[in-house]
C-alpha angles and dihedrals in degrees: 000000000000140000124214117195138177105241119212132146095239117046090210089065097051096101092045092049093047099048108022107043113134093231112083097210115069121220126231116200118206118196130212137241122315091010143101134217096255097052094039099049112013111024110030093174095056092107096031125238093330089063101042095039100238141063096258116048126199121234095230137042144186092309094064091039092057099039090050087058096051102266120141102230130196132172137197129222121207122214092215111050092198096032135146109290093214090057091046090049087060089052090051088053090049091050091051089051090053093049092048091050096047097044100033093235130137100214143026135199117240127213114189120187121201108313087010087072089067097058095041092048093045090053097052089042092055090235102152145137116278090261094045133109119258123230109290097206090249103125119093100180135010120202120186122198115202088333118171093237088156094035130247138246102188097128092054097040093050099026100144094052091040093052094056088064091050111032109085094204087060093046098267126141107165117129097237140110125262128223088222135072093194131032137172113232119181091339097314121110108215137179127221110175089165089069094056125123089217126056103273131175092344094312125118105156100147110045093142093060093047089053091060096055125118132152119256098167093106090053102040107008124224130300097252092185089075120096111253090005096160099048091041092059101032101028136252142091116318130182094273106006143043131200145145098249135239099286091059089052092048091050089051092064123312112166098202097095094040090051091049090050095045091051133196110268119245091242089072111075103217126202125191122205123186134185119225104193115094096197106108110162117247101010138086100259125226103261107166095090142346107318146143089246094276111029124044115244089233090056095048089049096041109135098191111139095003110123097191116034099179096178147349132199138182115207099200094190097052127086125205095274095045096060093092095056111016109124095231092048092049092049092049093049092050091049091053092048087055 
């Protein structure tokens, strides 16, 4: 199930924005994990500082920036905020079909933020389930914002800090997977197979996160300040935790290598935007190498499998959660859309 909506700041202007924008190619915005279209693109402060990435949140985002400049802007909402990216790629294709039908156009421009990069890239790469639709040749430009084009390993590299935001016995409440199956919280050793990256005991609640995994330990090492750092990353029983390690999760269904092999066709001009400020509010920021706080710069700018890289940009003052509203990011996106 998906919903595609025309996003504008004033509901009375929706029809005007949808049908009378000066730019001929409409834009479809695709949000990331644990998010929704309104917060991601139109109301960055909807979830407070945790959602927008900094203490003070703006009241508008990329949606208003683009509509104010004559773009016809649409966005998709996903029913499962951590869902299978191949399934969501099919929903992206369905949304494009709706926009084409309603506006009488042949192509759209795609903007995929964070996990949204995975579904947009899977669609244009024709990476789909056996029953799925192939790419219909209906994307003019693809822009990724902090997308894990080269994958990410943050939950395994910083597992102890990450777990405290997830594990309820330790005070966590974030809707995210854990690299561990067992963890000791306040003296009690507990199991949560439903939090696993890999299918465990009948649970598989976070396929979309597993699909983004890739190892970066050879490039940037491991955060050895984390409790049980070795067994968290490589698997085994630690002092306080136990898990199967990142390679087991990758083997259970990462999409990074399949996406690289499938490739983005040269007919799709692809633009890669990265943030360079690891200062996301409320989380333990990725600190092993240049990053936006979650995704390494080298991952966001990874060109593997992309036939036509039409542009790249590093916004050094933006963290991962600012990429949908930061002024420099918005200006760069508009410039790429043309």
